[in-house]
One Martini backbone bead per residue (centre of mass of N, CA, C, O) as a GRO file, in nm:
protein
  354
    1MET     BB    1   0.471   1.002   2.433
    2LEU     BB    2   0.310   0.866   2.179
    3LYS     BB    3   0.110   0.654   2.300
    4SER     BB    4  -0.140   0.790   2.402
    5PRO     BB    5  -0.254   0.908   2.138
    6ARG     BB    6  -0.263   0.638   1.987
    7LEU     BB    7  -0.469   0.509   2.172
    8ALA     BB    8  -0.686   0.727   2.124
    9GLN     BB    9  -0.707   0.674   1.814
   10VAL     BB   10  -0.789   0.387   1.819
   11ALA     BB   11  -1.042   0.418   2.005
   12ALA     BB   12  -1.200   0.627   1.822
   13ILE     BB   13  -1.215   0.414   1.560
   14ALA     BB   14  -1.330   0.128   1.661
   15ALA     BB   15  -1.643   0.170   1.645
   16LEU     BB   16  -1.662   0.259   1.341
   17ALA     BB   17  -1.527   0.005   1.221
   18CYS     BB   18  -1.689  -0.219   1.342
   19ALA     BB   19  -1.980  -0.136   1.249
   20SER     BB   20  -1.909  -0.159   0.928
   21ALA     BB   21  -1.784  -0.443   0.853
   22ALA     BB   22  -2.038  -0.618   0.795
   23ALA     BB   23  -2.150  -0.450   0.558
   24HIS     BB   24  -1.900  -0.477   0.371
   25ALA     BB   25  -1.907  -0.781   0.314
   26ALA     BB   26  -2.174  -0.742   0.138
   27ASN     BB   27  -2.151  -0.402   0.016
   28TRP     BB   28  -1.871  -0.301  -0.146
   29TYR     BB   29  -2.055  -0.346  -0.403
   30PRO     BB   30  -2.015  -0.136  -0.629
   31LEU     BB   31  -1.695  -0.008  -0.760
   32LYS     BB   32  -1.537   0.270  -0.843
   33VAL     BB   33  -1.308   0.253  -1.131
   34GLU     BB   34  -1.022   0.230  -1.316
   35ALA     BB   35  -1.014   0.105  -1.646
   36GLY     BB   36  -0.726   0.083  -1.790
   37GLN     BB   37  -0.479   0.233  -1.930
   38SER     BB   38  -0.302   0.486  -1.905
   39GLY     BB   39  -0.498   0.744  -2.058
   40GLN     BB   40  -0.748   0.502  -2.114
   41ALA     BB   41  -0.924   0.531  -1.876
   42THR     BB   42  -1.225   0.414  -1.720
   43VAL     BB   43  -1.521   0.444  -1.553
   44VAL     BB   44  -1.627   0.177  -1.332
   45ASP     BB   45  -1.806  -0.104  -1.219
   46TYR     BB   46  -1.711  -0.310  -0.961
   47SER     BB   47  -1.754  -0.675  -0.954
   48PRO     BB   48  -1.749  -0.965  -0.811
   49LEU     BB   49  -1.749  -1.274  -0.761
   50ALA     BB   50  -1.952  -1.488  -0.586
   51LYS     BB   51  -1.764  -1.749  -0.646
   52ALA     BB   52  -1.563  -2.001  -0.635
   53SER     BB   53  -1.514  -2.318  -0.796
   54LYS     BB   54  -1.266  -2.345  -0.596
   55PRO     BB   55  -1.005  -2.389  -0.353
   56TRP     BB   56  -0.786  -2.196  -0.402
   57SER     BB   57  -0.428  -2.118  -0.409
   58ILE     BB   58  -0.299  -1.827  -0.272
   59CYS     BB   59  -0.038  -1.600  -0.309
   60VAL     BB   60   0.100  -1.340  -0.092
   61SER     BB   61   0.306  -1.043  -0.162
   62VAL     BB   62   0.490  -0.825   0.061
   63PRO     BB   63   0.706  -0.607   0.185
   64HIS     BB   64   0.509  -0.551   0.443
   65MET     BB   65   0.352  -0.514   0.801
   66LYS     BB   66   0.394  -0.214   0.947
   67ASP     BB   67   0.132  -0.079   0.833
   68PRO     BB   68  -0.193   0.031   0.770
   69PHE     BB   69  -0.186  -0.034   0.463
   70PHE     BB   70  -0.099  -0.347   0.473
   71LEU     BB   71  -0.326  -0.424   0.670
   72ALA     BB   72  -0.567  -0.353   0.496
   73THR     BB   73  -0.499  -0.536   0.266
   74ASN     BB   74  -0.522  -0.794   0.428
   75TYR     BB   75  -0.810  -0.760   0.517
   76GLY     BB   76  -0.940  -0.761   0.234
   77MET     BB   77  -0.831  -1.034   0.135
   78VAL     BB   78  -0.944  -1.213   0.367
   79GLU     BB   79  -1.245  -1.148   0.325
   80GLU     BB   80  -1.243  -1.239   0.021
   81ALA     BB   81  -1.165  -1.530   0.061
   82LYS     BB   82  -1.398  -1.608   0.225
   83ARG     BB   83  -1.624  -1.524   0.033
   84LEU     BB   84  -1.506  -1.719  -0.216
   85GLY     BB   85  -1.341  -1.984  -0.104
   86VAL     BB   86  -1.028  -1.957  -0.030
   87ARG     BB   87  -0.687  -1.973  -0.019
   88MET     BB   88  -0.424  -1.808   0.196
   89GLN     BB   89  -0.081  -1.676   0.157
   90THR     BB   90   0.126  -1.465   0.351
   91MET     BB   91   0.414  -1.256   0.267
   92ASP     BB   92   0.694  -1.112   0.435
   93ALA     BB   93   0.995  -0.928   0.342
   94GLY     BB   94   1.073  -0.686   0.565
   95GLY     BB   95   1.108  -0.478   0.321
   96TYR     BB   96   1.250  -0.282   0.062
   97ALA     BB   97   1.532  -0.460   0.100
   98GLY     BB   98   1.378  -0.763   0.013
   99LEU     BB   99   1.397  -0.879  -0.273
  100ASN     BB  100   1.509  -1.160  -0.241
  101THR     BB  101   1.303  -1.261  -0.038
  102GLN     BB  102   1.057  -1.227  -0.223
  103ILE     BB  103   1.143  -1.425  -0.435
  104SER     BB  104   1.187  -1.682  -0.251
  105GLN     BB  105   0.894  -1.685  -0.135
  106ILE     BB  106   0.744  -1.734  -0.403
  107GLU     BB  107   0.898  -1.985  -0.494
  108ASN     BB  108   0.803  -2.151  -0.233
  109CYS     BB  109   0.496  -2.133  -0.276
  110VAL     BB  110   0.476  -2.253  -0.551
  111ALA     BB  111   0.619  -2.528  -0.472
  112GLY     BB  112   0.365  -2.574  -0.259
  113GLY     BB  113   0.093  -2.520  -0.475
  114ALA     BB  114   0.026  -2.276  -0.607
  115ASP     BB  115  -0.197  -2.113  -0.840
  116ALA     BB  116  -0.141  -1.809  -0.738
  117VAL     BB  117  -0.038  -1.455  -0.755
  118VAL     BB  118   0.009  -1.179  -0.527
  119MET     BB  119   0.209  -0.879  -0.614
  120VAL     BB  120   0.403  -0.654  -0.420
  121GLY     BB  121   0.653  -0.490  -0.558
  122ILE     BB  122   0.963  -0.375  -0.469
  123ALA     BB  123   1.051  -0.380  -0.777
  124ARG     BB  124   1.003  -0.287  -1.091
  125ASP     BB  125   1.286  -0.441  -1.232
  126GLY     BB  126   1.334  -0.724  -1.037
  127MET     BB  127   1.091  -0.951  -1.145
  128ASN     BB  128   1.127  -1.070  -1.434
  129ASN     BB  129   1.232  -1.350  -1.410
  130LEU     BB  130   1.018  -1.469  -1.231
  131LEU     BB  131   0.774  -1.404  -1.415
  132GLU     BB  132   0.870  -1.571  -1.644
  133GLN     BB  133   0.871  -1.849  -1.498
  134LEU     BB  134   0.569  -1.841  -1.411
  135LYS     BB  135   0.454  -1.831  -1.695
  136ALA     BB  136   0.574  -2.107  -1.783
  137LYS     BB  137   0.393  -2.253  -1.547
  138ASN     BB  138   0.105  -2.122  -1.515
  139ILE     BB  139   0.122  -1.869  -1.320
  140PRO     BB  140  -0.071  -1.633  -1.211
  141VAL     BB  141  -0.030  -1.271  -1.191
  142VAL     BB  142  -0.074  -1.007  -0.974
  143ASP     BB  143  -0.018  -0.660  -1.008
  144ALA     BB  144   0.029  -0.481  -0.710
  145ILE     BB  145   0.004  -0.134  -0.648
  146ASN     BB  146   0.306  -0.052  -0.761
  147GLY     BB  147   0.436  -0.191  -0.993
  148VAL     BB  148   0.568  -0.335  -1.294
  149SER     BB  149   0.751  -0.386  -1.608
  150SER     BB  150   0.634  -0.644  -1.661
  151LYS     BB  151   0.440  -0.859  -1.909
  152ASP     BB  152   0.411  -1.134  -1.717
  153THR     BB  153   0.129  -1.052  -1.628
  154GLY     BB  154  -0.226  -1.085  -1.600
  155ALA     BB  155  -0.269  -0.848  -1.388
  156ARG     BB  156  -0.381  -0.514  -1.263
  157VAL     BB  157  -0.382  -0.366  -0.909
  158LEU     BB  158  -0.375  -0.022  -0.845
  159THR     BB  159  -0.207   0.226  -0.615
  160SER     BB  160  -0.072   0.507  -0.705
  161PRO     BB  161   0.177   0.697  -0.579
  162ARG     BB  162   0.163   0.910  -0.803
  163ASP     BB  163  -0.134   0.990  -0.738
  164GLU     BB  164  -0.080   1.083  -0.448
  165GLY     BB  165   0.109   1.304  -0.513
  166LEU     BB  166  -0.075   1.452  -0.714
  167ARG     BB  167  -0.301   1.526  -0.518
  168ALA     BB  168  -0.131   1.702  -0.330
  169GLY     BB  169  -0.046   1.904  -0.548
  170GLN     BB  170  -0.326   1.992  -0.647
  171TYR     BB  171  -0.422   2.105  -0.380
  172LEU     BB  172  -0.220   2.336  -0.369
  173ALA     BB  173  -0.255   2.454  -0.656
  174LYS     BB  174  -0.555   2.547  -0.607
  175LYS     BB  175  -0.478   2.725  -0.358
  176HIS     BB  176  -0.202   2.816  -0.535
  177PRO     BB  177  -0.196   2.987  -0.798
  178LYS     BB  178  -0.088   3.128  -1.054
  179GLY     BB  179  -0.011   3.468  -0.929
  180SER     BB  180   0.021   3.410  -0.649
  181LYS     BB  181   0.157   3.382  -0.364
  182PRO     BB  182   0.425   3.237  -0.275
  183VAL     BB  183   0.493   2.895  -0.162
  184LYS     BB  184   0.664   2.703   0.082
  185VAL     BB  185   0.802   2.369   0.044
  186ALA     BB  186   0.840   2.070   0.215
  187TRP     BB  187   0.978   1.747   0.097
  188LEU     BB  188   0.883   1.418   0.260
  189PRO     BB  189   0.872   1.092   0.100
  190GLY     BB  190   1.133   0.936   0.207
  191PRO     BB  191   1.335   0.696   0.080
  192ALA     BB  192   1.595   0.683  -0.116
  193GLY     BB  193   1.504   0.488  -0.416
  194ALA     BB  194   1.240   0.424  -0.376
  195GLY     BB  195   0.967   0.366  -0.567
  196PHE     BB  196   0.737   0.524  -0.415
  197VAL     BB  197   0.901   0.790  -0.386
  198THR     BB  198   0.941   0.853  -0.687
  199ALA     BB  199   0.634   0.858  -0.743
  200PHE     BB  200   0.551   1.080  -0.548
  201THR     BB  201   0.739   1.297  -0.688
  202SER     BB  202   0.633   1.297  -0.960
  203GLY     BB  203   0.339   1.379  -0.886
  204PHE     BB  204   0.388   1.632  -0.726
  205GLU     BB  205   0.540   1.797  -0.953
  206GLU     BB  206   0.293   1.797  -1.144
  207GLY     BB  207   0.082   1.925  -0.947
  208ILE     BB  208   0.263   2.207  -0.916
  209LYS     BB  209   0.257   2.295  -1.185
  210ASP     BB  210   0.188   2.613  -1.256
  211SER     BB  211   0.237   2.742  -0.970
  212ALA     BB  212   0.301   2.886  -0.636
  213VAL     BB  213   0.463   2.634  -0.579
  214VAL     BB  214   0.766   2.575  -0.373
  215ILE     BB  215   1.050   2.380  -0.338
  216ALA     BB  216   1.277   2.433  -0.083
  217GLU     BB  217   1.299   2.122   0.016
  218THR     BB  218   1.448   1.789   0.013
  219LYS     BB  219   1.388   1.501   0.229
  220HIS     BB  220   1.546   1.193   0.310
  221GLY     BB  221   1.396   0.899   0.479
  222ASP     BB  222   1.295   0.700   0.700
  223VAL     BB  223   0.975   0.566   0.795
  224GLY     BB  224   1.012   0.726   1.087
  225LYS     BB  225   0.950   0.934   1.343
  226GLU     BB  226   1.234   1.017   1.422
  227VAL     BB  227   1.350   1.086   1.146
  228GLN     BB  228   1.125   1.286   1.055
  229ALA     BB  229   1.159   1.487   1.278
  230ARG     BB  230   1.452   1.562   1.228
  231LEU     BB  231   1.412   1.665   0.942
  232ALA     BB  232   1.214   1.892   1.023
  233GLU     BB  233   1.397   2.036   1.211
  234ASP     BB  234   1.604   2.126   1.003
  235ILE     BB  235   1.412   2.287   0.829
  236LEU     BB  236   1.316   2.486   1.037
  237GLN     BB  237   1.605   2.609   1.077
  238THR     BB  238   1.651   2.697   0.758
  239HIS     BB  239   1.322   2.768   0.726
  240LYS     BB  240   1.143   3.056   0.839
  241ASP     BB  241   0.926   3.062   0.555
  242LEU     BB  242   0.744   2.827   0.596
  243ASP     BB  243   0.423   2.676   0.490
  244TYR     BB  244   0.502   2.362   0.423
  245ILE     BB  245   0.457   2.008   0.502
  246VAL     BB  246   0.527   1.728   0.282
  247GLY     BB  247   0.409   1.380   0.298
  248THR     BB  248   0.406   1.141   0.495
  249ALA     BB  249   0.211   1.011   0.752
  250VAL     BB  250   0.458   0.988   0.953
  251MET     BB  251   0.544   1.280   0.934
  252ALA     BB  252   0.282   1.423   1.011
  253GLU     BB  253   0.260   1.291   1.294
  254ALA     BB  254   0.551   1.390   1.401
  255VAL     BB  255   0.507   1.718   1.353
  256VAL     BB  256   0.276   1.807   1.531
  257PRO     BB  257   0.421   1.850   1.805
  258LEU     BB  258   0.650   2.020   1.698
  259LEU     BB  259   0.482   2.271   1.618
  260LYS     BB  260   0.356   2.316   1.902
  261ALA     BB  261   0.631   2.363   2.053
  262ARG     BB  262   0.689   2.616   1.832
  263LYS     BB  263   0.431   2.774   1.755
  264LEU     BB  264   0.363   2.669   1.426
  265GLN     BB  265   0.062   2.566   1.349
  266ASP     BB  266  -0.026   2.853   1.202
  267LYS     BB  267   0.204   2.859   0.976
  268VAL     BB  268   0.261   2.544   0.947
  269LYS     BB  269   0.157   2.304   0.718
  270LEU     BB  270  -0.009   1.987   0.669
  271VAL     BB  271   0.061   1.714   0.423
  272SER     BB  272  -0.073   1.407   0.323
  273VAL     BB  273  -0.070   1.135   0.095
  274TYR     BB  274  -0.175   0.950   0.329
  275MET     BB  275  -0.359   0.716   0.539
  276THR     BB  276  -0.410   0.708   0.898
  277PRO     BB  277  -0.527   0.709   1.198
  278GLY     BB  278  -0.378   0.959   1.291
  279VAL     BB  279  -0.447   1.134   1.052
  280TYR     BB  280  -0.745   1.119   1.068
  281GLN     BB  281  -0.751   1.272   1.355
  282HIS     BB  282  -0.593   1.527   1.266
  283VAL     BB  283  -0.795   1.629   1.060
  284LYS     BB  284  -1.035   1.651   1.249
  285ALA     BB  285  -0.872   1.865   1.434
  286GLY     BB  286  -0.665   2.042   1.235
  287ASN     BB  287  -0.346   1.948   1.230
  288ILE     BB  288  -0.422   1.858   0.941
  289GLU     BB  289  -0.510   1.972   0.646
  290ALA     BB  290  -0.431   1.722   0.454
  291ALA     BB  291  -0.544   1.395   0.296
  292GLY     BB  292  -0.500   1.113   0.149
  293ALA     BB  293  -0.734   0.850   0.009
  294THR     BB  294  -0.746   0.504  -0.034
  295PRO     BB  295  -0.925   0.196  -0.092
  296ILE     BB  296  -0.745  -0.049   0.023
  297ALA     BB  297  -0.934  -0.265   0.123
  298LEU     BB  298  -1.071  -0.294  -0.155
  299THR     BB  299  -0.824  -0.352  -0.314
  300GLY     BB  300  -0.772  -0.622  -0.192
  301ARG     BB  301  -1.020  -0.759  -0.300
  302ILE     BB  302  -0.953  -0.715  -0.605
  303MET     BB  303  -0.704  -0.884  -0.603
  304LEU     BB  304  -0.825  -1.154  -0.519
  305ASP     BB  305  -1.046  -1.173  -0.744
  306THR     BB  306  -0.853  -1.164  -0.981
  307ALA     BB  307  -0.701  -1.427  -0.930
  308VAL     BB  308  -0.957  -1.592  -0.972
  309ARG     BB  309  -1.020  -1.502  -1.258
  310LEU     BB  310  -0.756  -1.601  -1.387
  311LEU     BB  311  -0.820  -1.914  -1.316
  312GLU     BB  312  -1.129  -1.885  -1.462
  313LYS     BB  313  -1.140  -1.705  -1.705
  314LYS     BB  314  -1.286  -1.396  -1.581
  315VAL     BB  315  -1.171  -1.138  -1.702
  316GLN     BB  316  -1.273  -0.801  -1.726
  317TYR     BB  317  -1.009  -0.639  -1.597
  318ALA     BB  318  -0.662  -0.599  -1.644
  319ASP     BB  319  -0.700  -0.285  -1.549
  320VAL     BB  320  -0.674  -0.144  -1.203
  321ASN     BB  321  -0.785   0.163  -1.047
  322THR     BB  322  -0.811   0.308  -0.768
  323ILE     BB  323  -0.989   0.578  -0.601
  324GLY     BB  324  -0.892   0.885  -0.481
  325HIS     BB  325  -0.868   1.132  -0.218
  326THR     BB  326  -0.894   1.457  -0.067
  327TYR     BB  327  -0.886   1.560   0.282
  328THR     BB  328  -1.054   1.765   0.513
  329ARG     BB  329  -1.210   1.888   0.770
  330ASP     BB  330  -1.477   1.937   0.588
  331SER     BB  331  -1.456   1.613   0.449
  332ILE     BB  332  -1.401   1.364   0.634
  333GLY     BB  333  -1.700   1.276   0.691
  334LYS     BB  334  -1.715   1.126   0.396
  335LEU     BB  335  -1.527   0.907   0.497
  336ASP     BB  336  -1.508   0.549   0.475
  337ILE     BB  337  -1.287   0.404   0.681
  338GLN     BB  338  -1.337   0.091   0.598
  339THR     BB  339  -1.192   0.132   0.311
  340VAL     BB  340  -0.890   0.210   0.438
  341LEU     BB  341  -0.913   0.054   0.712
  342ALA     BB  342  -0.867  -0.148   0.963
  343PRO     BB  343  -0.965  -0.249   1.222
  344ALA     BB  344  -0.837  -0.209   1.535
  345SER     BB  345  -0.832  -0.527   1.614
  346TYR     BB  346  -0.662  -0.601   1.376
  347ARG     BB  347  -0.470  -0.893   1.264
  348PRO     BB  348  -0.255  -1.038   1.075
  349VAL     BB  349  -0.308  -1.282   0.812
  350PHE     BB  350  -0.114  -1.560   0.682
  351LYS     BB  351  -0.332  -1.797   0.712
  352LEU     BB  352  -0.592  -1.951   0.493
  353GLY     BB  353  -0.642  -2.241   0.543
  354ASP     BB  354  -0.489  -2.549   0.452
   0.00000   0.00000   0.00000
């Protein structure tokens, strides 16, 4: 039942994505980013190197390649590797339960002759021994997207899940300030214990602090449409006076038809903390009230460029955070979708170069 809308969504953005792809290869920069550690960051214009001095070999490790977020990351890194003239191998650990797989994949890639590593860490505290070993071998590591606690990385390029949760909370807090009528929210951030889920929640709770927004219930579960729809069903049965359901993009997509079937689409609103092709179309149609979007494809480019800068001792910013925004039906037209999603026809590339 979900296949036809999905195909329609993909087709709807295909022309837009493909039309702007070539332009972005040439002029994606300068990009405004936050540079510096949290609390002391300043907004700067980021521009990459013109070309790498040699065809470096770079290993890229991601938790999985199951969703548009990491597909866009892969797309950005592949395009930047081509532009810079370097080789790249991408490894998929199979999911957030694959910490040991991620560690062994990185070890094997480095043993195979990699010059540097770009790592989206599965666990904030689980990579320390590996990173200590890589530093001892003079293999520079870019700590990417999720962030790890180790100090043995060479640079960090992050798209903080905490900031994504924070923006969603701030959106609601601005709409429902302290002193106004209280609104009840169900919070569905994903699987319990996952690092990005903890970060989503920390940011969201800070965002709604001192507002009229109240979390009526939090439910955790796998980021799959069936699971998320079931959780939402339970919540709707329990809370008859709910105003919002907020959480992952998978949740938001899954709950749109559920609300329509129950004739609740005008009563219960949806907010997604990040963007997918489906969420993009639903925001445009008014089925999802708001969604956050981070330029993840461009973040992938910066991650790859930073790895080359580490190798060539040309690092300009050791800490980079790309900047996201929250979009509604009124503002979604301002979003350059090519900065957030890979083209509709794109398939992940796991090896680039010899």
